[in-house]
CHARMM internal coordinates of N, CA and C (Angstrom, degrees):
IC EDIT
DIST 1 N 1 CA 1.4470
DIST 1 CA 1 C 1.5343
ANGL 1 N 1 CA 1 C 108.69
DIST 1 C 2 N 1.3113
ANGL 1 CA 1 C 2 N 115.11
DIHE 1 N 1 CA 1 C 2 N 134.78
DIST 2 N 2 CA 1.4597
ANGL 1 C 2 N 2 CA 120.87
DIHE 1 CA 1 C 2 N 2 CA 179.85
DIST 2 CA 2 C 1.5255
ANGL 2 N 2 CA 2 C 109.43
DIHE 1 C 2 N 2 CA 2 C -106.66
DIST 2 C 3 N 1.3128
ANGL 2 CA 2 C 3 N 117.81
DIHE 2 N 2 CA 2 C 3 N 103.62
DIST 3 N 3 CA 1.4674
ANGL 2 C 3 N 3 CA 118.68
DIHE 2 CA 2 C 3 N 3 CA 178.43
DIST 3 CA 3 C 1.5218
ANGL 3 N 3 CA 3 C 110.00
DIHE 2 C 3 N 3 CA 3 C -71.07
DIST 3 C 4 N 1.3082
ANGL 3 CA 3 C 4 N 115.29
DIHE 3 N 3 CA 3 C 4 N 151.56
DIST 4 N 4 CA 1.4671
ANGL 3 C 4 N 4 CA 120.75
DIHE 3 CA 3 C 4 N 4 CA 179.77
DIST 4 CA 4 C 1.5196
ANGL 4 N 4 CA 4 C 109.59
DIHE 3 C 4 N 4 CA 4 C -82.82
DIST 4 C 5 N 1.2997
ANGL 4 CA 4 C 5 N 116.69
DIHE 4 N 4 CA 4 C 5 N 123.95
DIST 5 N 5 CA 1.4543
ANGL 4 C 5 N 5 CA 122.06
DIHE 4 CA 4 C 5 N 5 CA 175.07
DIST 5 CA 5 C 1.5186
ANGL 5 N 5 CA 5 C 107.94
DIHE 4 C 5 N 5 CA 5 C -115.39
DIST 5 C 6 N 1.3227
ANGL 5 CA 5 C 6 N 117.52
DIHE 5 N 5 CA 5 C 6 N 121.81
DIST 6 N 6 CA 1.4661
ANGL 5 C 6 N 6 CA 118.59
DIHE 5 CA 5 C 6 N 6 CA 177.86
DIST 6 CA 6 C 1.5281
ANGL 6 N 6 CA 6 C 110.28
DIHE 5 C 6 N 6 CA 6 C -61.24
DIST 6 C 7 N 1.2848
ANGL 6 CA 6 C 7 N 115.54
DIHE 6 N 6 CA 6 C 7 N 136.60
DIST 7 N 7 CA 1.4564
ANGL 6 C 7 N 7 CA 120.49
DIHE 6 CA 6 C 7 N 7 CA -176.86
DIST 7 CA 7 C 1.5129
ANGL 7 N 7 CA 7 C 109.65
DIHE 6 C 7 N 7 CA 7 C -114.79
DIST 7 C 8 N 1.3027
ANGL 7 CA 7 C 8 N 115.21
DIHE 7 N 7 CA 7 C 8 N 137.96
DIST 8 N 8 CA 1.4556
ANGL 7 C 8 N 8 CA 120.31
DIHE 7 CA 7 C 8 N 8 CA 177.03
DIST 8 CA 8 C 1.5225
ANGL 8 N 8 CA 8 C 111.08
DIHE 7 C 8 N 8 CA 8 C -98.64
DIST 8 C 9 N 1.3173
ANGL 8 CA 8 C 9 N 117.10
DIHE 8 N 8 CA 8 C 9 N 4.83
DIST 9 N 9 CA 1.4671
ANGL 8 C 9 N 9 CA 119.22
DIHE 8 CA 8 C 9 N 9 CA -178.06
DIST 9 CA 9 C 1.5133
ANGL 9 N 9 CA 9 C 111.50
DIHE 8 C 9 N 9 CA 9 C -68.03
DIST 9 C 10 N 1.3367
ANGL 9 CA 9 C 10 N 118.19
DIHE 9 N 9 CA 9 C 10 N -28.53
DIST 10 N 10 CA 1.4603
ANGL 9 C 10 N 10 CA 120.43
DIHE 9 CA 9 C 10 N 10 CA 178.34
DIST 10 CA 10 C 1.5089
ANGL 10 N 10 CA 10 C 111.49
DIHE 9 C 10 N 10 CA 10 C -59.37
DIST 10 C 11 N 1.3284
ANGL 10 CA 10 C 11 N 117.28
DIHE 10 N 10 CA 10 C 11 N -43.72
DIST 11 N 11 CA 1.4578
ANGL 10 C 11 N 11 CA 120.05
DIHE 10 CA 10 C 11 N 11 CA 179.12
DIST 11 CA 11 C 1.5309
ANGL 11 N 11 CA 11 C 110.90
DIHE 10 C 11 N 11 CA 11 C -70.31
DIST 11 C 12 N 1.3205
ANGL 11 CA 11 C 12 N 117.17
DIHE 11 N 11 CA 11 C 12 N -31.14
DIST 12 N 12 CA 1.4601
ANGL 11 C 12 N 12 CA 119.71
DIHE 11 CA 11 C 12 N 12 CA 179.07
DIST 12 CA 12 C 1.5246
ANGL 12 N 12 CA 12 C 111.31
DIHE 11 C 12 N 12 CA 12 C -70.23
DIST 12 C 13 N 1.3364
ANGL 12 CA 12 C 13 N 116.81
DIHE 12 N 12 CA 12 C 13 N -39.10
DIST 13 N 13 CA 1.4581
ANGL 12 C 13 N 13 CA 118.16
DIHE 12 CA 12 C 13 N 13 CA 179.08
DIST 13 CA 13 C 1.5161
ANGL 13 N 13 CA 13 C 110.37
DIHE 12 C 13 N 13 CA 13 C -67.34
DIST 13 C 14 N 1.3272
ANGL 13 CA 13 C 14 N 117.60
DIHE 13 N 13 CA 13 C 14 N -33.09
DIST 14 N 14 CA 1.4529
ANGL 13 C 14 N 14 CA 119.71
DIHE 13 CA 13 C 14 N 14 CA 176.37
DIST 14 CA 14 C 1.5201
ANGL 14 N 14 CA 14 C 109.79
DIHE 13 C 14 N 14 CA 14 C -64.18
DIST 14 C 15 N 1.3141
ANGL 14 CA 14 C 15 N 116.95
DIHE 14 N 14 CA 14 C 15 N -43.07
DIST 15 N 15 CA 1.4643
ANGL 14 C 15 N 15 CA 120.04
DIHE 14 CA 14 C 15 N 15 CA 178.50
DIST 15 CA 15 C 1.5222
ANGL 15 N 15 CA 15 C 110.94
DIHE 14 C 15 N 15 CA 15 C -65.98
DIST 15 C 16 N 1.3398
ANGL 15 CA 15 C 16 N 116.73
DIHE 15 N 15 CA 15 C 16 N -39.28
DIST 16 N 16 CA 1.4605
ANGL 15 C 16 N 16 CA 119.87
DIHE 15 CA 15 C 16 N 16 CA 179.02
DIST 16 CA 16 C 1.5181
ANGL 16 N 16 CA 16 C 111.06
DIHE 15 C 16 N 16 CA 16 C -63.14
DIST 16 C 17 N 1.3058
ANGL 16 CA 16 C 17 N 116.24
DIHE 16 N 16 CA 16 C 17 N -40.80
DIST 17 N 17 CA 1.4712
ANGL 16 C 17 N 17 CA 119.44
DIHE 16 CA 16 C 17 N 17 CA -179.83
DIST 17 CA 17 C 1.5171
ANGL 17 N 17 CA 17 C 110.99
DIHE 16 C 17 N 17 CA 17 C -65.42
DIST 17 C 18 N 1.3304
ANGL 17 CA 17 C 18 N 116.73
DIHE 17 N 17 CA 17 C 18 N -36.83
DIST 18 N 18 CA 1.4554
ANGL 17 C 18 N 18 CA 119.34
DIHE 17 CA 17 C 18 N 18 CA -179.69
DIST 18 CA 18 C 1.5184
ANGL 18 N 18 CA 18 C 111.33
DIHE 17 C 18 N 18 CA 18 C -68.74
DIST 18 C 19 N 1.3220
ANGL 18 CA 18 C 19 N 117.73
DIHE 18 N 18 CA 18 C 19 N -33.09
DIST 19 N 19 CA 1.4549
ANGL 18 C 19 N 19 CA 119.78
DIHE 18 CA 18 C 19 N 19 CA -178.65
DIST 19 CA 19 C 1.5267
ANGL 19 N 19 CA 19 C 112.35
DIHE 18 C 19 N 19 CA 19 C -86.86
DIST 19 C 20 N 1.3190
ANGL 19 CA 19 C 20 N 117.96
DIHE 19 N 19 CA 19 C 20 N -16.52
DIST 20 N 20 CA 1.4563
ANGL 19 C 20 N 20 CA 121.69
DIHE 19 CA 19 C 20 N 20 CA 179.04
DIST 20 CA 20 C 1.5279
ANGL 20 N 20 CA 20 C 109.24
DIHE 19 C 20 N 20 CA 20 C -83.25
DIST 20 C 21 N 1.3305
ANGL 20 CA 20 C 21 N 117.98
DIHE 20 N 20 CA 20 C 21 N 126.30
DIST 21 N 21 CA 1.4623
ANGL 20 C 21 N 21 CA 119.36
DIHE 20 CA 20 C 21 N 21 CA 179.71
DIST 21 CA 21 C 1.5337
ANGL 21 N 21 CA 21 C 110.88
DIHE 20 C 21 N 21 CA 21 C -67.42
DIST 21 C 22 N 1.3068
ANGL 21 CA 21 C 22 N 115.76
DIHE 21 N 21 CA 21 C 22 N 142.95
DIST 22 N 22 CA 1.4573
ANGL 21 C 22 N 22 CA 120.77
DIHE 21 CA 21 C 22 N 22 CA 178.33
DIST 22 CA 22 C 1.5228
ANGL 22 N 22 CA 22 C 109.66
DIHE 21 C 22 N 22 CA 22 C -79.60
DIST 22 C 23 N 1.3199
ANGL 22 CA 22 C 23 N 115.40
DIHE 22 N 22 CA 22 C 23 N 170.57
DIST 23 N 23 CA 1.4714
ANGL 22 C 23 N 23 CA 119.56
DIHE 22 CA 22 C 23 N 23 CA 178.01
DIST 23 CA 23 C 1.5139
ANGL 23 N 23 CA 23 C 110.59
DIHE 22 C 23 N 23 CA 23 C -61.84
DIST 23 C 24 N 1.3358
ANGL 23 CA 23 C 24 N 116.90
DIHE 23 N 23 CA 23 C 24 N -37.37
DIST 24 N 24 CA 1.4601
ANGL 23 C 24 N 24 CA 120.15
DIHE 23 CA 23 C 24 N 24 CA 177.70
DIST 24 CA 24 C 1.5270
ANGL 24 N 24 CA 24 C 110.70
DIHE 23 C 24 N 24 CA 24 C -61.35
DIST 24 C 25 N 1.3377
ANGL 24 CA 24 C 25 N 116.02
DIHE 24 N 24 CA 24 C 25 N -42.61
DIST 25 N 25 CA 1.4649
ANGL 24 C 25 N 25 CA 119.83
DIHE 24 CA 24 C 25 N 25 CA 178.93
DIST 25 CA 25 C 1.5240
ANGL 25 N 25 CA 25 C 111.35
DIHE 24 C 25 N 25 CA 25 C -63.15
DIST 25 C 26 N 1.3254
ANGL 25 CA 25 C 26 N 116.29
DIHE 25 N 25 CA 25 C 26 N -42.96
DIST 26 N 26 CA 1.4625
ANGL 25 C 26 N 26 CA 120.29
DIHE 25 CA 25 C 26 N 26 CA -179.47
DIST 26 CA 26 C 1.5257
ANGL 26 N 26 CA 26 C 111.38
DIHE 25 C 26 N 26 CA 26 C -64.49
DIST 26 C 27 N 1.3269
ANGL 26 CA 26 C 27 N 116.89
DIHE 26 N 26 CA 26 C 27 N -39.73
DIST 27 N 27 CA 1.4630
ANGL 26 C 27 N 27 CA 119.71
DIHE 26 CA 26 C 27 N 27 CA 178.05
DIST 27 CA 27 C 1.5249
ANGL 27 N 27 CA 27 C 110.66
DIHE 26 C 27 N 27 CA 27 C -68.47
DIST 27 C 28 N 1.3212
ANGL 27 CA 27 C 28 N 117.18
DIHE 27 N 27 CA 27 C 28 N -36.65
DIST 28 N 28 CA 1.4673
ANGL 27 C 28 N 28 CA 120.31
DIHE 27 CA 27 C 28 N 28 CA 177.48
DIST 28 CA 28 C 1.5275
ANGL 28 N 28 CA 28 C 110.26
DIHE 27 C 28 N 28 CA 28 C -65.07
DIST 28 C 29 N 1.3253
ANGL 28 CA 28 C 29 N 116.83
DIHE 28 N 28 CA 28 C 29 N -38.57
DIST 29 N 29 CA 1.4637
ANGL 28 C 29 N 29 CA 120.25
DIHE 28 CA 28 C 29 N 29 CA 177.49
DIST 29 CA 29 C 1.5267
ANGL 29 N 29 CA 29 C 111.58
DIHE 28 C 29 N 29 CA 29 C -66.23
DIST 29 C 30 N 1.3405
ANGL 29 CA 29 C 30 N 116.54
DIHE 29 N 29 CA 29 C 30 N -25.76
DIST 30 N 30 CA 1.4582
ANGL 29 C 30 N 30 CA 120.88
DIHE 29 CA 29 C 30 N 30 CA 178.63
DIST 30 CA 30 C 1.5261
ANGL 30 N 30 CA 30 C 111.40
DIHE 29 C 30 N 30 CA 30 C -87.95
DIST 30 C 31 N 1.3322
ANGL 30 CA 30 C 31 N 116.98
DIHE 30 N 30 CA 30 C 31 N 15.62
DIST 31 N 31 CA 1.4716
ANGL 30 C 31 N 31 CA 124.71
DIHE 30 CA 30 C 31 N 31 CA 175.93
DIST 31 CA 31 C 1.5234
ANGL 31 N 31 CA 31 C 114.00
DIHE 30 C 31 N 31 CA 31 C 66.99
DIST 31 C 32 N 1.3347
ANGL 31 CA 31 C 32 N 118.01
DIHE 31 N 31 CA 31 C 32 N 29.77
DIST 32 N 32 CA 1.4512
ANGL 31 C 32 N 32 CA 120.49
DIHE 31 CA 31 C 32 N 32 CA 171.13
DIST 32 CA 32 C 1.5170
ANGL 32 N 32 CA 32 C 108.60
DIHE 31 C 32 N 32 CA 32 C -84.54
DIST 32 C 33 N 1.3326
ANGL 32 CA 32 C 33 N 116.46
DIHE 32 N 32 CA 32 C 33 N 141.55
DIST 33 N 33 CA 1.4599
ANGL 32 C 33 N 33 CA 119.83
DIHE 32 CA 32 C 33 N 33 CA 176.89
DIST 33 CA 33 C 1.5203
ANGL 33 N 33 CA 33 C 108.94
DIHE 32 C 33 N 33 CA 33 C -73.83
DIST 33 C 34 N 1.3245
ANGL 33 CA 33 C 34 N 116.24
DIHE 33 N 33 CA 33 C 34 N 168.61
DIST 34 N 34 CA 1.4639
ANGL 33 C 34 N 34 CA 120.83
DIHE 33 CA 33 C 34 N 34 CA 179.35
DIST 34 CA 34 C 1.5326
ANGL 34 N 34 CA 34 C 110.30
DIHE 33 C 34 N 34 CA 34 C -62.17
DIST 34 C 35 N 1.3283
ANGL 34 CA 34 C 35 N 116.63
DIHE 34 N 34 CA 34 C 35 N -38.08
DIST 35 N 35 CA 1.4679
ANGL 34 C 35 N 35 CA 120.83
DIHE 34 CA 34 C 35 N 35 CA 179.12
DIST 35 CA 35 C 1.5298
ANGL 35 N 35 CA 35 C 111.12
DIHE 34 C 35 N 35 CA 35 C -66.77
DIST 35 C 36 N 1.3293
ANGL 35 CA 35 C 36 N 116.82
DIHE 35 N 35 CA 35 C 36 N -43.12
DIST 36 N 36 CA 1.4634
ANGL 35 C 36 N 36 CA 120.78
DIHE 35 CA 35 C 36 N 36 CA 178.19
DIST 36 CA 36 C 1.5288
ANGL 36 N 36 CA 36 C 111.11
DIHE 35 C 36 N 36 CA 36 C -64.69
DIST 36 C 37 N 1.3198
ANGL 36 CA 36 C 37 N 116.43
DIHE 36 N 36 CA 36 C 37 N -40.41
DIST 37 N 37 CA 1.4592
ANGL 36 C 37 N 37 CA 120.92
DIHE 36 CA 36 C 37 N 37 CA 178.61
DIST 37 CA 37 C 1.5158
ANGL 37 N 37 CA 37 C 110.57
DIHE 36 C 37 N 37 CA 37 C -61.50
DIST 37 C 38 N 1.3228
ANGL 37 CA 37 C 38 N 116.37
DIHE 37 N 37 CA 37 C 38 N -46.52
DIST 38 N 38 CA 1.4659
ANGL 37 C 38 N 38 CA 120.79
DIHE 37 CA 37 C 38 N 38 CA 178.83
DIST 38 CA 38 C 1.5232
ANGL 38 N 38 CA 38 C 110.59
DIHE 37 C 38 N 38 CA 38 C -60.86
DIST 38 C 39 N 1.3288
ANGL 38 CA 38 C 39 N 117.20
DIHE 38 N 38 CA 38 C 39 N -42.41
DIST 39 N 39 CA 1.4617
ANGL 38 C 39 N 39 CA 121.10
DIHE 38 CA 38 C 39 N 39 CA 179.41
DIST 39 CA 39 C 1.5344
ANGL 39 N 39 CA 39 C 111.57
DIHE 38 C 39 N 39 CA 39 C -63.52
DIST 39 C 40 N 1.3280
ANGL 39 CA 39 C 40 N 116.64
DIHE 39 N 39 CA 39 C 40 N -43.97
DIST 40 N 40 CA 1.4611
ANGL 39 C 40 N 40 CA 119.96
DIHE 39 CA 39 C 40 N 40 CA 179.85
DIST 40 CA 40 C 1.5211
ANGL 40 N 40 CA 40 C 111.88
DIHE 39 C 40 N 40 CA 40 C -63.97
DIST 40 C 41 N 1.3268
ANGL 40 CA 40 C 41 N 116.95
DIHE 40 N 40 CA 40 C 41 N -43.75
DIST 41 N 41 CA 1.4629
ANGL 40 C 41 N 41 CA 119.90
DIHE 40 CA 40 C 41 N 41 CA 179.53
DIST 41 CA 41 C 1.5223
ANGL 41 N 41 CA 41 C 111.22
DIHE 40 C 41 N 41 CA 41 C -66.59
DIST 41 C 42 N 1.3423
ANGL 41 CA 41 C 42 N 116.79
DIHE 41 N 41 CA 41 C 42 N -38.21
DIST 42 N 42 CA 1.4642
ANGL 41 C 42 N 42 CA 120.14
DIHE 41 CA 41 C 42 N 42 CA 177.84
DIST 42 CA 42 C 1.5218
ANGL 42 N 42 CA 42 C 110.52
DIHE 41 C 42 N 42 CA 42 C -65.17
DIST 42 C 43 N 1.3451
ANGL 42 CA 42 C 43 N 117.70
DIHE 42 N 42 CA 42 C 43 N -44.69
DIST 43 N 43 CA 1.4692
ANGL 42 C 43 N 43 CA 120.97
DIHE 42 CA 42 C 43 N 43 CA 179.78
DIST 43 CA 43 C 1.5194
ANGL 43 N 43 CA 43 C 111.54
DIHE 42 C 43 N 43 CA 43 C -62.31
DIST 43 C 44 N 1.3342
ANGL 43 CA 43 C 44 N 117.13
DIHE 43 N 43 CA 43 C 44 N -41.34
DIST 44 N 44 CA 1.4608
ANGL 43 C 44 N 44 CA 119.54
DIHE 43 CA 43 C 44 N 44 CA 178.42
DIST 44 CA 44 C 1.5199
ANGL 44 N 44 CA 44 C 110.73
DIHE 43 C 44 N 44 CA 44 C -61.74
DIST 44 C 45 N 1.3353
ANGL 44 CA 44 C 45 N 116.55
DIHE 44 N 44 CA 44 C 45 N -44.24
DIST 45 N 45 CA 1.4613
ANGL 44 C 45 N 45 CA 120.28
DIHE 44 CA 44 C 45 N 45 CA 178.59
DIST 45 CA 45 C 1.5262
ANGL 45 N 45 CA 45 C 110.66
DIHE 44 C 45 N 45 CA 45 C -62.89
DIST 45 C 46 N 1.3174
ANGL 45 CA 45 C 46 N 117.00
DIHE 45 N 45 CA 45 C 46 N -40.73
DIST 46 N 46 CA 1.4578
ANGL 45 C 46 N 46 CA 121.79
DIHE 45 CA 45 C 46 N 46 CA -178.01
DIST 46 CA 46 C 1.5262
ANGL 46 N 46 CA 46 C 110.66
DIHE 45 C 46 N 46 CA 46 C -64.28
DIST 46 C 47 N 1.3280
ANGL 46 CA 46 C 47 N 116.55
DIHE 46 N 46 CA 46 C 47 N -46.09
DIST 47 N 47 CA 1.4630
ANGL 46 C 47 N 47 CA 119.86
DIHE 46 CA 46 C 47 N 47 CA 179.91
DIST 47 CA 47 C 1.5182
ANGL 47 N 47 CA 47 C 112.18
DIHE 46 C 47 N 47 CA 47 C -70.12
DIST 47 C 48 N 1.3348
ANGL 47 CA 47 C 48 N 118.62
DIHE 47 N 47 CA 47 C 48 N -35.18
DIST 48 N 48 CA 1.4511
ANGL 47 C 48 N 48 CA 120.59
DIHE 47 CA 47 C 48 N 48 CA 179.02
DIST 48 CA 48 C 1.5167
ANGL 48 N 48 CA 48 C 111.80
DIHE 47 C 48 N 48 CA 48 C -69.68
DIST 48 C 49 N 1.3241
ANGL 48 CA 48 C 49 N 117.21
DIHE 48 N 48 CA 48 C 49 N -28.10
DIST 49 N 49 CA 1.4585
ANGL 48 C 49 N 49 CA 119.73
DIHE 48 CA 48 C 49 N 49 CA -179.53
DIST 49 CA 49 C 1.5243
ANGL 49 N 49 CA 49 C 112.02
DIHE 48 C 49 N 49 CA 49 C -88.86
DIST 49 C 50 N 1.3002
ANGL 49 CA 49 C 50 N 117.95
DIHE 49 N 49 CA 49 C 50 N 9.32
DIST 50 N 50 CA 1.4523
ANGL 49 C 50 N 50 CA 120.61
DIHE 49 CA 49 C 50 N 50 CA 174.92
DIST 50 CA 50 C 1.5073
ANGL 50 N 50 CA 50 C 115.15
DIHE 49 C 50 N 50 CA 50 C 109.14
DIST 50 C 51 N 1.3114
ANGL 50 CA 50 C 51 N 117.43
DIHE 50 N 50 CA 50 C 51 N -8.00
DIST 51 N 51 CA 1.4505
ANGL 50 C 51 N 51 CA 119.44
DIHE 50 CA 50 C 51 N 51 CA 178.17
DIST 51 CA 51 C 1.5171
ANGL 51 N 51 CA 51 C 112.77
DIHE 50 C 51 N 51 CA 51 C 67.69
DIST 51 C 52 N 1.2776
ANGL 51 CA 51 C 52 N 116.28
DIHE 51 N 51 CA 51 C 52 N -135.89
DIST 52 N 52 CA 1.4499
ANGL 51 C 52 N 52 CA 121.69
DIHE 51 CA 51 C 52 N 52 CA -176.15
DIST 52 CA 52 C 1.5183
ANGL 52 N 52 CA 52 C 109.09
DIHE 51 C 52 N 52 CA 52 C -138.03
DIST 52 C 53 N 1.3136
ANGL 52 CA 52 C 53 N 115.62
DIHE 52 N 52 CA 52 C 53 N 155.52
DIST 53 N 53 CA 1.4622
ANGL 52 C 53 N 53 CA 119.42
DIHE 52 CA 52 C 53 N 53 CA 175.59
DIST 53 CA 53 C 1.5241
ANGL 53 N 53 CA 53 C 110.86
DIHE 52 C 53 N 53 CA 53 C -76.36
DIST 53 C 54 N 1.3274
ANGL 53 CA 53 C 54 N 116.58
DIHE 53 N 53 CA 53 C 54 N -6.70
DIST 54 N 54 CA 1.4599
ANGL 53 C 54 N 54 CA 121.25
DIHE 53 CA 53 C 54 N 54 CA 179.39
DIST 54 CA 54 C 1.5201
ANGL 54 N 54 CA 54 C 112.57
DIHE 53 C 54 N 54 CA 54 C -100.79
DIST 54 C 55 N 1.3100
ANGL 54 CA 54 C 55 N 117.29
DIHE 54 N 54 CA 54 C 55 N 14.91
DIST 55 N 55 CA 1.4648
ANGL 54 C 55 N 55 CA 121.60
DIHE 54 CA 54 C 55 N 55 CA -176.27
DIST 55 CA 55 C 1.5284
ANGL 55 N 55 CA 55 C 112.23
DIHE 54 C 55 N 55 CA 55 C -56.11
DIST 55 C 56 N 1.3548
ANGL 55 CA 55 C 56 N 120.02
DIHE 55 N 55 CA 55 C 56 N -45.49
DIST 56 N 56 CA 1.4753
ANGL 55 C 56 N 56 CA 118.07
DIHE 55 CA 55 C 56 N 56 CA 179.17
DIST 56 CA 56 C 1.5273
ANGL 56 N 56 CA 56 C 112.88
DIHE 55 C 56 N 56 CA 56 C -59.14
DIST 56 C 57 N 1.3117
ANGL 56 CA 56 C 57 N 117.94
DIHE 56 N 56 CA 56 C 57 N -38.31
DIST 57 N 57 CA 1.4687
ANGL 56 C 57 N 57 CA 121.31
DIHE 56 CA 56 C 57 N 57 CA 179.12
DIST 57 CA 57 C 1.5271
ANGL 57 N 57 CA 57 C 109.53
DIHE 56 C 57 N 57 CA 57 C -67.08
DIST 57 C 58 N 1.3209
ANGL 57 CA 57 C 58 N 116.18
DIHE 57 N 57 CA 57 C 58 N -43.26
DIST 58 N 58 CA 1.4630
ANGL 57 C 58 N 58 CA 120.31
DIHE 57 CA 57 C 58 N 58 CA -179.87
DIST 58 CA 58 C 1.5232
ANGL 58 N 58 CA 58 C 110.39
DIHE 57 C 58 N 58 CA 58 C -62.54
DIST 58 C 59 N 1.3245
ANGL 58 CA 58 C 59 N 117.23
DIHE 58 N 58 CA 58 C 59 N -40.41
DIST 59 N 59 CA 1.4710
ANGL 58 C 59 N 59 CA 120.27
DIHE 58 CA 58 C 59 N 59 CA 179.12
DIST 59 CA 59 C 1.5218
ANGL 59 N 59 CA 59 C 111.11
DIHE 58 C 59 N 59 CA 59 C -62.12
DIST 59 C 60 N 1.3381
ANGL 59 CA 59 C 60 N 116.84
DIHE 59 N 59 CA 59 C 60 N -41.63
DIST 60 N 60 CA 1.4665
ANGL 59 C 60 N 60 CA 119.69
DIHE 59 CA 59 C 60 N 60 CA 178.38
DIST 60 CA 60 C 1.5258
ANGL 60 N 60 CA 60 C 110.65
DIHE 59 C 60 N 60 CA 60 C -64.53
DIST 60 C 61 N 1.3313
ANGL 60 CA 60 C 61 N 117.11
DIHE 60 N 60 CA 60 C 61 N -42.08
DIST 61 N 61 CA 1.4642
ANGL 60 C 61 N 61 CA 119.83
DIHE 60 CA 60 C 61 N 61 CA 179.09
DIST 61 CA 61 C 1.5258
ANGL 61 N 61 CA 61 C 111.37
DIHE 60 C 61 N 61 CA 61 C -65.94
DIST 61 C 62 N 1.3195
ANGL 61 CA 61 C 62 N 117.73
DIHE 61 N 61 CA 61 C 62 N -37.72
DIST 62 N 62 CA 1.4570
ANGL 61 C 62 N 62 CA 120.29
DIHE 61 CA 61 C 62 N 62 CA 176.98
DIST 62 CA 62 C 1.5265
ANGL 62 N 62 CA 62 C 111.01
DIHE 61 C 62 N 62 CA 62 C -65.62
DIST 62 C 63 N 1.3318
ANGL 62 CA 62 C 63 N 116.80
DIHE 62 N 62 CA 62 C 63 N -35.88
DIST 63 N 63 CA 1.4578
ANGL 62 C 63 N 63 CA 121.00
DIHE 62 CA 62 C 63 N 63 CA 177.36
DIST 63 CA 63 C 1.5285
ANGL 63 N 63 CA 63 C 110.27
DIHE 62 C 63 N 63 CA 63 C -64.95
DIST 63 C 64 N 1.3220
ANGL 63 CA 63 C 64 N 117.35
DIHE 63 N 63 CA 63 C 64 N -44.88
DIST 64 N 64 CA 1.4598
ANGL 63 C 64 N 64 CA 120.95
DIHE 63 CA 63 C 64 N 64 CA 178.13
DIST 64 CA 64 C 1.5248
ANGL 64 N 64 CA 64 C 110.03
DIHE 63 C 64 N 64 CA 64 C -63.54
DIST 64 C 65 N 1.3286
ANGL 64 CA 64 C 65 N 117.05
DIHE 64 N 64 CA 64 C 65 N -40.36
DIST 65 N 65 CA 1.4590
ANGL 64 C 65 N 65 CA 121.19
DIHE 64 CA 64 C 65 N 65 CA 178.06
DIST 65 CA 65 C 1.5312
ANGL 65 N 65 CA 65 C 110.74
DIHE 64 C 65 N 65 CA 65 C -60.82
DIST 65 C 66 N 1.3281
ANGL 65 CA 65 C 66 N 116.17
DIHE 65 N 65 CA 65 C 66 N -40.32
DIST 66 N 66 CA 1.4583
ANGL 65 C 66 N 66 CA 120.28
DIHE 65 CA 65 C 66 N 66 CA 178.74
DIST 66 CA 66 C 1.5253
ANGL 66 N 66 CA 66 C 110.72
DIHE 65 C 66 N 66 CA 66 C -66.75
DIST 66 C 67 N 1.3315
ANGL 66 CA 66 C 67 N 118.03
DIHE 66 N 66 CA 66 C 67 N -38.99
DIST 67 N 67 CA 1.4591
ANGL 66 C 67 N 67 CA 120.97
DIHE 66 CA 66 C 67 N 67 CA 177.54
DIST 67 CA 67 C 1.5245
ANGL 67 N 67 CA 67 C 111.27
DIHE 66 C 67 N 67 CA 67 C -63.38
DIST 67 C 68 N 1.3325
ANGL 67 CA 67 C 68 N 116.64
DIHE 67 N 67 CA 67 C 68 N -39.27
DIST 68 N 68 CA 1.4727
ANGL 67 C 68 N 68 CA 120.11
DIHE 67 CA 67 C 68 N 68 CA 177.46
DIST 68 CA 68 C 1.5143
ANGL 68 N 68 CA 68 C 109.84
DIHE 67 C 68 N 68 CA 68 C -66.43
DIST 68 C 69 N 1.3233
ANGL 68 CA 68 C 69 N 117.33
DIHE 68 N 68 CA 68 C 69 N -42.19
DIST 69 N 69 CA 1.4653
ANGL 68 C 69 N 69 CA 121.19
DIHE 68 CA 68 C 69 N 69 CA -179.01
DIST 69 CA 69 C 1.5312
ANGL 69 N 69 CA 69 C 111.45
DIHE 68 C 69 N 69 CA 69 C -64.16
DIST 69 C 70 N 1.3164
ANGL 69 CA 69 C 70 N 116.76
DIHE 69 N 69 CA 69 C 70 N -33.61
DIST 70 N 70 CA 1.4665
ANGL 69 C 70 N 70 CA 121.14
DIHE 69 CA 69 C 70 N 70 CA 179.44
DIST 70 CA 70 C 1.5267
ANGL 70 N 70 CA 70 C 112.16
DIHE 69 C 70 N 70 CA 70 C -80.54
DIST 70 C 71 N 1.3226
ANGL 70 CA 70 C 71 N 117.35
DIHE 70 N 70 CA 70 C 71 N -11.48
DIST 71 N 71 CA 1.4538
ANGL 70 C 71 N 71 CA 121.36
DIHE 70 CA 70 C 71 N 71 CA 179.87
DIST 71 CA 71 C 1.5073
ANGL 71 N 71 CA 71 C 114.09
DIHE 70 C 71 N 71 CA 71 C 87.20
DIST 71 C 72 N 1.3036
ANGL 71 CA 71 C 72 N 118.61
DIHE 71 N 71 CA 71 C 72 N 10.76
DIST 72 N 72 CA 1.4582
ANGL 71 C 72 N 72 CA 121.14
DIHE 71 CA 71 C 72 N 72 CA 179.69
DIST 72 CA 72 C 1.5231
ANGL 72 N 72 CA 72 C 112.43
DIHE 71 C 72 N 72 CA 72 C -80.24
DIST 72 C 73 N 1.3443
ANGL 72 CA 72 C 73 N 115.64
DIHE 72 N 72 CA 72 C 73 N -23.02
DIST 73 N 73 CA 1.4603
ANGL 72 C 73 N 73 CA 120.99
DIHE 72 CA 72 C 73 N 73 CA 175.18
DIST 73 CA 73 C 1.5225
ANGL 73 N 73 CA 73 C 106.80
DIHE 72 C 73 N 73 CA 73 C -127.49
DIST 73 C 74 N 1.3215
ANGL 73 CA 73 C 74 N 117.05
DIHE 73 N 73 CA 73 C 74 N 134.33
DIST 74 N 74 CA 1.4668
ANGL 73 C 74 N 74 CA 120.16
DIHE 73 CA 73 C 74 N 74 CA 177.61
DIST 74 CA 74 C 1.5255
ANGL 74 N 74 CA 74 C 109.11
DIHE 73 C 74 N 74 CA 74 C -80.22
DIST 74 C 75 N 1.2980
ANGL 74 CA 74 C 75 N 114.80
DIHE 74 N 74 CA 74 C 75 N 141.06
DIST 75 N 75 CA 1.4773
ANGL 74 C 75 N 75 CA 119.15
DIHE 74 CA 74 C 75 N 75 CA -178.41
DIST 75 CA 75 C 1.4957
ANGL 75 N 75 CA 75 C 112.71
DIHE 74 C 75 N 75 CA 75 C -83.57
END
COOR INIT
IC SEED 1 N 1 CA 1 C
IC BUILD
């Protein structure tokens, strides 16, 4: 038989969470703008959820975009 013992750990974890900086806070401390922070968090979520089946195509397009930005290919 498992008797019920009231636990105070629930209130402690709430306090711990409040004192622990969030990822947004950590990125802000690293001098990321709000837009950059949102982009980084969105990209992490996108990649963790499996990304896209078009990832190879997107990578090639990003590579071409980088070549244009560097001036190696004329637009």
